[in-house]
C-alpha positions in Angstrom: 155.1 -153.6 -69.2 153.4 -150.2 -70.4 149.9 -149.9 -71.2 148.9 -146.6 -72.9 145.6 -145.1 -73.1 145.7 -142.9 -76.7 144.7 -139.5 -76.1 141.5 -138.4 -77.9 142.8 -136.3 -80.8 140.8 -133.4 -82.1 138.3 -134.7 -84.3 137.6 -132.9 -87.5 134.0 -132.3 -87.6 134.0 -132.1 -91.3 131.4 -129.5 -92.3 132.8 -129.7 -95.9 132.0 -133.3 -96.2 129.4 -134.4 -93.8 128.4 -138.3 -93.6 125.1 -139.6 -94.4 122.5 -140.0 -91.8 122.8 -143.9 -92.5 125.1 -145.6 -94.2 123.6 -147.3 -97.6 123.9 -151.1 -97.8 126.2 -151.1 -100.2 128.6 -149.1 -98.2 128.7 -151.4 -95.4 131.2 -153.6 -96.5 133.7 -150.9 -97.2 132.8 -149.3 -93.7 133.8 -153.1 -92.1 136.9 -153.2 -94.1 138.0 -149.7 -93.0 137.2 -150.3 -89.3 139.3 -153.4 -89.3 142.0 -151.5 -91.4 141.5 -148.6 -88.4 142.2 -151.5 -85.6 145.6 -152.6 -87.3 146.4 -148.8 -87.5 145.9 -148.5 -83.8 147.8 -151.7 -83.3 150.8 -150.1 -85.0 150.6 -146.8 -83.3 150.4 -148.4 -79.6 153.0 -151.0 -80.4 155.5 -148.1 -81.2 154.3 -146.3 -77.9 154.4 -149.3 -75.5 157.2 -150.9 -77.1 159.3 -148.0 -77.4 158.4 -145.9 -73.8 158.0 -148.9 -72.0 161.3 -151.0 -72.9 163.4 -149.6 -75.7 163.8 -146.0 -74.3 164.9 -147.4 -70.4 167.1 -149.7 -72.2 168.8 -146.9 -74.3 168.7 -144.6 -71.4 170.3 -147.2 -68.5 173.1 -147.9 -71.2 173.8 -144.2 -71.4 174.0 -143.4 -67.5 173.3 -146.2 -65.4 173.6 -144.0 -62.0 171.5 -141.1 -63.6 168.8 -143.5 -65.1 165.7 -142.3 -63.6 166.1 -138.8 -64.0 167.2 -139.0 -67.4 164.3 -141.3 -68.6 161.8 -138.9 -66.8 163.6 -136.0 -69.0 162.9 -137.9 -72.3 159.4 -139.1 -71.8 158.3 -135.9 -70.6 159.9 -133.8 -73.5 158.1 -136.1 -75.7 154.5 -136.1 -74.1 154.7 -132.6 -73.6 154.8 -132.1 -77.7 151.9 -134.7 -77.7 149.8 -132.0 -76.1 150.3 -129.7 -79.1 150.9 -132.2 -82.2 147.6 -134.0 -82.2 145.4 -130.6 -82.3 147.9 -129.1 -84.7 148.1 -132.5 -87.0 144.6 -132.7 -86.9 143.7 -128.9 -87.8 146.6 -128.7 -90.5 144.7 -131.7 -92.0 141.3 -130.0 -92.1 142.8 -127.3 -94.1 145.1 -130.5 -96.6 143.9 -129.7 -100.1 145.2 -132.4 -102.6 144.2 -135.4 -104.9 145.1 -137.6 -102.1 142.4 -136.3 -99.5 143.0 -134.3 -96.7 143.8 -137.3 -94.2 146.0 -139.7 -96.4 149.0 -137.3 -96.8 149.3 -137.0 -92.9 149.2 -140.7 -92.2 151.7 -141.3 -95.1 153.8 -138.7 -93.9 153.3 -139.7 -90.3 154.4 -143.1 -91.3 157.5 -142.0 -92.8 158.9 -139.7 -89.7 157.8 -142.4 -87.5 159.7 -145.2 -89.0 162.4 -142.8 -90.1 163.7 -141.8 -86.6 162.5 -145.2 -85.0 165.4 -146.7 -86.6 168.0 -143.8 -85.8 167.1 -144.1 -82.4 169.6 -146.8 -80.8 172.1 -144.4 -82.8 171.6 -141.4 -80.4 174.8 -141.0 -77.9 173.3 -138.6 -75.5 170.1 -138.2 -73.5 169.6 -135.1 -75.5 169.8 -137.0 -78.6 167.4 -139.6 -77.1 165.2 -136.9 -76.3 165.1 -135.3 -79.9 164.9 -138.3 -82.2 162.1 -139.8 -79.6 160.3 -136.1 -79.9 160.3 -136.6 -83.8 159.0 -140.0 -83.4 156.1 -138.8 -81.3 155.3 -136.1 -83.9 154.9 -138.8 -86.8 152.6 -141.0 -84.5 150.8 -138.2 -83.6 150.1 -137.4 -87.3 149.2 -140.5 -88.1 146.8 -140.7 -85.3 145.0 -137.1 -85.7 144.2 -138.1 -89.2 143.2 -141.8 -88.8 140.9 -140.6 -86.0 139.5 -137.7 -88.2 138.6 -140.2 -91.0 135.5 -141.6 -88.4 133.7 -138.7 -88.7 134.7 -138.2 -92.2 133.2 -141.5 -93.6 131.1 -142.6 -90.8 127.4 -141.8 -90.1 126.9 -141.3 -86.8 124.9 -144.7 -86.4 128.3 -146.3 -87.3 130.8 -144.7 -85.1 130.0 -146.7 -82.3 131.2 -149.9 -83.8 134.3 -148.3 -85.2 135.1 -146.9 -81.8 135.2 -150.1 -80.2 137.3 -151.5 -83.0 139.8 -148.9 -82.3 139.7 -149.8 -79.2 140.5 -153.0 -79.3 143.4 -152.3 -81.5 144.7 -149.8 -78.6 145.0 -153.0 -76.6 146.3 -155.2 -79.1 149.0 -153.0 -80.2 150.1 -152.4 -76.6 150.7 -156.0 -76.2 152.3 -156.0 -79.4 154.8 -153.5 -78.4 155.8 -155.2 -75.3 155.9 -158.7 -77.2 158.4 -157.2 -79.9 160.3 -155.1 -78.0 160.7 -157.6 -75.0 161.4 -160.3 -76.9 164.0 -159.0 -79.3 165.6 -156.2 -77.2 169.0 -158.0 -76.7 168.9 -158.3 -80.5 170.6 -154.9 -81.5 168.5 -152.8 -84.0 166.1 -155.7 -84.7 163.1 -154.5 -82.4 163.6 -150.9 -84.1 163.5 -152.7 -87.7 160.6 -154.9 -86.9 158.1 -152.0 -85.4 159.1 -149.3 -88.2 158.0 -152.1 -90.8 154.7 -152.6 -88.7 154.0 -148.9 -89.2 155.2 -148.6 -92.8 153.3 -151.9 -94.1 149.9 -151.0 -91.9 149.7 -147.4 -93.0 150.6 -148.4 -96.8 148.0 -151.1 -97.0 145.4 -149.2 -95.1 145.6 -145.8 -97.5 145.6 -148.2 -101.0 142.9 -150.3 -100.0 140.7 -147.2 -98.3 141.5 -144.8 -101.1 140.5 -141.0 -100.0 138.7 -139.1 -102.5 140.4 -135.6 -103.7 139.9 -132.8 -101.5 141.2 -130.2 -104.0 137.5 -129.1 -104.6 136.5 -128.5 -101.2 136.2 -124.9 -99.9 139.2 -123.4 -97.9 138.3 -122.6 -94.4 140.2 -119.7 -92.3 140.6 -119.7 -88.7 142.6 -117.5 -86.9 144.8 -118.6 -83.7 143.0 -116.8 -81.2 139.7 -118.4 -82.5 141.6 -121.9 -82.6 142.7 -121.9 -79.0 139.3 -120.4 -77.6 137.9 -123.5 -79.0 139.6 -125.5 -76.4 138.5 -123.9 -73.4 135.2 -125.0 -71.4 134.1 -123.2 -68.4 133.9 -125.5 -65.3 131.3 -123.4 -63.5 129.0 -123.7 -66.5 129.6 -127.3 -67.2 131.0 -128.8 -63.7 130.3 -132.3 -64.6 133.1 -132.0 -67.4 135.2 -130.3 -65.1 134.6 -133.5 -62.6 135.0 -135.9 -65.9 138.0 -134.6 -66.9 139.6 -134.4 -63.1 138.6 -138.1 -62.6 140.7 -138.9 -65.7 143.7 -136.9 -65.0 144.4 -138.8 -61.8 143.6 -141.8 -62.8 145.9 -141.8 -65.7 148.7 -140.4 -63.2 148.3 -143.3 -60.8 148.3 -145.7 -63.5 151.6 -144.3 -65.4 153.5 -143.6 -62.3 154.9 -147.4 -62.1 154.3 -148.1 -65.6 156.9 -145.4 -66.6 159.7 -147.2 -64.5 158.5 -150.8 -65.2 161.8 -152.0 -66.9 163.5 -150.4 -63.7 161.3 -152.0 -61.1 161.9 -155.3 -62.4 165.9 -155.1 -62.5 166.2 -152.9 -59.2 163.2 -153.8 -57.3 162.7 -157.5 -58.2 166.0 -158.4 -59.2 166.0 -159.6 -62.6 169.0 -159.4 -64.9 169.1 -157.0 -68.0 168.0 -159.9 -70.2 165.4 -161.5 -67.8 163.7 -158.1 -67.4 163.4 -157.6 -71.0 162.1 -161.1 -71.7 159.6 -160.8 -68.4 158.2 -157.4 -69.8 156.9 -159.2 -72.7 155.3 -161.7 -70.8 153.6 -159.2 -68.2 152.5 -157.6 -71.6 150.6 -160.5 -72.5 149.2 -160.7 -69.1 148.3 -157.3 -68.8 146.3 -157.5 -72.2 144.3 -160.9 -71.2 143.1 -158.9 -68.0 142.1 -155.9 -70.0 140.5 -157.7 -72.8 138.7 -160.1 -70.0 137.4 -156.9 -67.9 136.6 -154.6 -70.7 134.2 -156.8 -72.6 132.2 -158.2 -69.2 132.3 -154.6 -68.0 130.7 -152.6 -71.0 128.3 -155.1 -71.5 126.9 -155.1 -67.7 127.1 -150.9 -67.3 124.9 -150.8 -70.6 122.4 -153.7 -69.3 122.1 -152.1 -65.9 122.4 -148.4 -67.5 125.2 -147.3 -64.6 128.5 -145.9 -64.9 129.7 -144.6 -61.8 129.8 -148.0 -59.6 132.1 -149.5 -62.5 134.6 -146.5 -62.1 134.7 -147.1 -58.3 135.0 -150.9 -58.9 137.8 -150.4 -61.4 139.7 -147.9 -58.9 139.3 -150.6 -56.3 141.1 -153.6 -58.3 143.7 -151.0 -59.7 144.5 -150.5 -55.9 144.8 -153.8 -55.0 146.8 -154.7 -57.8 149.3 -151.8 -56.7 149.6 -153.0 -53.3 150.7 -156.7 -54.5 154.2 -155.7 -55.4 154.7 -153.9 -52.1 154.0 -157.2 -50.0 154.8 -159.9 -52.8 158.2 -158.5 -54.6 158.7 -161.8 -56.9 158.1 -162.4 -60.4 154.9 -164.2 -59.5 153.7 -161.0 -57.6 154.5 -158.8 -60.3 152.1 -161.2 -62.8 149.3 -161.1 -60.3 149.7 -157.4 -60.5 149.9 -157.2 -64.3 146.5 -159.3 -64.5 144.6 -157.3 -61.9 146.1 -154.0 -63.3 144.8 -155.1 -66.5 141.3 -156.0 -65.1 141.0 -153.0 -63.3 142.2 -150.6 -66.2 139.7 -152.6 -69.0 136.9 -151.9 -66.6 138.1 -148.3 -66.7 138.4 -147.8 -70.0 135.4 -149.4 -71.1 133.2 -147.5 -68.8 135.1 -144.0 -69.0 134.5 -143.2 -72.5 131.1 -143.7 -72.2 130.6 -141.4 -69.2 132.6 -139.0 -70.9 130.3 -138.8 -73.9 127.2 -138.1 -71.5 128.7 -135.0 -69.9 130.2 -133.3 -73.4 129.0 -129.6 -73.4 128.2 -130.3 -77.1 125.4 -133.2 -76.0 124.2 -130.5 -73.2 123.9 -127.7 -75.3 122.7 -129.7 -78.7 125.9 -128.0 -80.3 128.2 -129.6 -83.0 131.4 -129.6 -81.2 131.7 -133.1 -79.5 135.1 -133.7 -81.7 136.6 -130.4 -80.1 135.2 -131.3 -76.4 136.4 -135.0 -77.0 140.0 -133.4 -77.5 139.9 -131.4 -74.5 139.2 -134.3 -72.5 141.9 -136.1 -74.0 144.1 -133.3 -72.5 143.5 -135.1 -69.3 145.2 -138.2 -70.5 148.4 -136.4 -72.2 149.0 -134.0 -69.4 149.3 -136.7 -66.6 151.4 -138.9 -68.8 153.7 -135.8 -69.3 153.9 -135.3 -65.6 154.0 -138.3 -64.1 157.4 -139.4 -65.1 158.9 -136.2 -63.4 156.6 -136.9 -60.6 157.8 -140.4 -60.2 161.2 -139.6 -60.6 160.9 -136.9 -57.7 159.1 -139.7 -55.3 162.0 -142.3 -56.1 164.7 -139.8 -55.6 163.4 -138.4 -52.2 162.5 -141.9 -50.8 165.4 -144.0 -52.3 163.2 -146.8 -53.5 160.6 -147.7 -55.9 157.7 -148.9 -53.6 156.6 -145.2 -53.2 155.3 -145.4 -57.0 152.7 -148.4 -56.0 151.8 -146.2 -52.7 151.2 -143.0 -54.9 149.4 -144.7 -57.5 146.9 -146.3 -55.1 146.4 -142.6 -53.9 145.9 -141.2 -57.3 143.4 -144.2 -58.7 141.3 -143.9 -55.5 141.1 -139.7 -55.5 140.1 -140.4 -59.2 137.0 -142.3 -58.4 135.9 -139.9 -55.6 136.0 -137.4 -58.4 133.0 -139.0 -60.2 130.9 -139.1 -57.4 129.8 -135.2 -58.1 128.8 -135.9 -61.2 125.1 -135.3 -61.6 124.4 -136.4 -65.3 125.4 -139.9 -65.1 124.2 -142.4 -62.7 
């Protein structure tokens, strides 16, 4: 049921190996092959995150302690998402500094795949909430290592003129991966360790094929760069007084993500305790919802992105997406049935698809790097990525507190409406984008 938007990791600007201004014709097939490979890599990453966080984790936590499942799930997901905030920048920086005959990124992709798969297989063996949190934390560290290294390949291997296309392919992989995770986990949740084995195998096979087909050159001859911890951390601060558009864009994404994830975090419990489905029915229905939501996202993303480019406007589409998401969040309040939830999933996907297709374009137009002519766009996009990971880390605790205080799940839909509308209002002061 969960649809995760993968945060943008630290992108190496690869000063050691700058890509050519334009790819020669002979390199085009290799880049197309790599683009498709990166699509599959993100399918694997998001399948683990979507299936794990949306279905497998809630099932495990409920099995351990049904009465305290809401608070316990908040603990598990919050610990993991907080770790994400640090894992991606650190993994990205360490891969920059890696010198091996297999290149800089390959060792981190392979190592991340092994860690992800190994701990994912062990997840159902955890016998306490703390154990689940620690194992899932390890899974997330592995996933972030894969993602940081894979995304760094874009500035490493692609000229600027080809990065838009590969970014679109990655976006498609994110969308498909969310649905794959929901279908695999929801369809096999009652089959013991099978969903964990399938997702683990998916990660191992895709990463193995990717690194073999898209071999990276040795990095042993690259010069070593030294950066102090203070310099590294200072690079992530952007003064909102000097760059107000950047600050408003950050705030808008922060609010929109909190609004989206509040109800999504407890999607499986909502199906059981609010809609009234059994455990088996809720697992299966979550898979159906994943497909419906995917259809809405794909339909809206393609149309909205094309229209936005055609009319040269961004902000009206952000506002429109928030309105559609608000309508979607209101449906379960008035129609708490499976039909109502399916309508909710489709419209939520429709609104979120419009948002994700426009939001990144808007973000790239308010980056300090773009305004100053500096070469730090990767760093700045990583900062904006925190506008995704931070609210993801906060939303489970916020949602758990709201449900505990009010004694029910409807408050999550009301809060979601408030947050997404505030997110839409936050884009209005942005001056650099129409």
